[in-house]
C-alpha positions as CSV (number, residue, x, y, z in Angstrom):
1,M,8.6,-84.2,-25.6
2,V,5.9,-82.0,-27.0
3,K,5.8,-80.0,-23.8
4,K,9.6,-79.2,-24.0
5,R,9.1,-78.0,-27.6
6,E,6.1,-75.9,-26.6
7,Q,8.1,-74.4,-23.7
8,G,10.9,-73.5,-26.1
9,V,8.5,-71.7,-28.4
10,D,7.0,-69.8,-25.4
11,A,10.5,-68.8,-24.2
12,K,11.3,-67.4,-27.7
13,A,8.0,-65.6,-28.0
14,T,8.6,-63.6,-24.8
15,K,12.2,-62.8,-25.7
16,H,11.5,-59.5,-27.5
17,T,8.4,-58.1,-25.7
18,D,9.9,-54.6,-25.2
19,L,11.3,-53.4,-28.6
20,T,12.8,-50.3,-27.0
21,K,15.3,-52.5,-25.2
22,V,16.7,-54.2,-28.3
23,Q,20.1,-52.7,-29.1
24,E,21.3,-51.8,-32.6
25,A,24.4,-53.9,-32.0
26,D,22.0,-57.0,-31.8
27,F,20.5,-56.3,-35.3
28,N,21.0,-59.3,-37.6
29,Y,18.7,-61.1,-40.0
30,A,17.7,-63.9,-37.5
31,T,16.9,-61.5,-34.6
32,L,15.0,-59.0,-36.7
33,N,13.1,-61.6,-38.6
34,Q,12.1,-63.2,-35.3
35,I,10.9,-59.9,-33.9
36,F,8.8,-59.2,-37.0
37,F,7.2,-62.6,-36.8
38,E,6.5,-62.3,-33.0
39,K,4.9,-58.9,-33.5
40,L,3.2,-59.2,-36.9
41,G,3.0,-62.9,-37.7
42,G,3.6,-64.1,-41.2
43,F,2.8,-61.6,-44.0
44,R,3.6,-60.7,-47.6
45,G,4.4,-57.2,-48.6
46,T,6.1,-54.5,-46.7
47,R,5.8,-53.7,-43.0
48,K,7.7,-51.4,-40.6
49,L,8.5,-51.5,-36.8
50,V,10.4,-49.2,-34.6
51,I,13.0,-51.4,-32.9
52,G,15.4,-49.8,-30.4
53,G,14.4,-46.4,-31.6
54,I,15.2,-47.2,-35.3
55,E,12.6,-47.7,-38.0
56,V,13.1,-51.1,-39.5
57,T,11.4,-52.3,-42.8
58,K,10.8,-55.9,-43.7
59,Q,9.7,-56.8,-47.3
60,V,8.5,-60.3,-48.2
61,S,7.9,-61.4,-51.8
62,M,6.6,-64.9,-52.6
63,Y,7.6,-66.9,-55.6
64,I,6.1,-70.0,-57.0
65,S,7.8,-73.0,-58.7
66,N,7.0,-73.6,-62.4
67,S,4.8,-76.6,-61.4
68,G,3.0,-74.4,-58.9
69,K,3.5,-77.0,-56.1
70,S,6.2,-75.2,-54.2
71,R,6.7,-71.7,-52.9
72,S,9.5,-69.8,-51.3
73,S,10.1,-66.2,-50.2
74,D,12.6,-63.4,-50.8
75,V,12.9,-61.5,-47.5
76,T,14.8,-58.2,-47.1
77,I,15.2,-56.3,-43.9
78,S,16.5,-52.8,-44.0
79,W,17.1,-49.8,-41.7
80,V,19.3,-46.7,-41.4
81,G,21.6,-47.1,-38.5
82,S,22.3,-44.5,-35.8
83,D,25.5,-43.6,-37.8
84,G,23.4,-42.7,-40.8
85,I,24.5,-45.7,-42.9
86,A,21.8,-47.7,-44.6
87,Q,21.9,-51.4,-43.7
88,T,20.2,-54.4,-45.5
89,R,20.0,-58.0,-44.5
90,S,18.4,-60.7,-46.7
91,N,17.6,-64.4,-46.6
92,G,19.5,-64.9,-49.8
93,G,16.5,-64.8,-52.1
94,S,14.0,-67.2,-53.5
95,R,15.2,-70.1,-55.5
96,F,12.1,-69.7,-57.7
97,A,12.6,-65.9,-58.5
98,G,14.1,-66.6,-62.0
99,N,11.4,-69.1,-63.0
100,R,9.3,-68.4,-66.1
101,R,6.2,-68.6,-63.9
102,N,7.4,-65.5,-62.0
103,D,8.4,-63.6,-65.1
104,E,6.0,-61.2,-66.8
105,K,8.2,-61.0,-69.9
106,R,7.8,-64.7,-70.4
107,N,4.0,-64.5,-70.1
108,W,4.0,-65.8,-66.4
109,G,4.9,-69.3,-67.7
110,L,1.5,-69.7,-69.4
111,P,1.3,-71.7,-72.7
112,E,0.9,-69.5,-75.8
């Protein structure tokens, strides 16, 4: 069973080897996120790739739960399409973004 799972991962990893062949019509969150992960691995911050001749930006922000035991990310992928219209796709945000631990105004959740 492990071999089947490994074969599936290998098939996905080779799916987007040539970024010039990816069509703008195929741009969606899942596809672009997979391409960034295949090419750059996991990261925090902002990175850019040229995909199908279009510069695409991915921004990853990490948030921590109030207890500090859990983490989640807010991911935004954006580009300006060939029609000149700015496009943005998101994972929906982090469930911890509004926590006091992530809020400078509330002293990062530290006791006073």
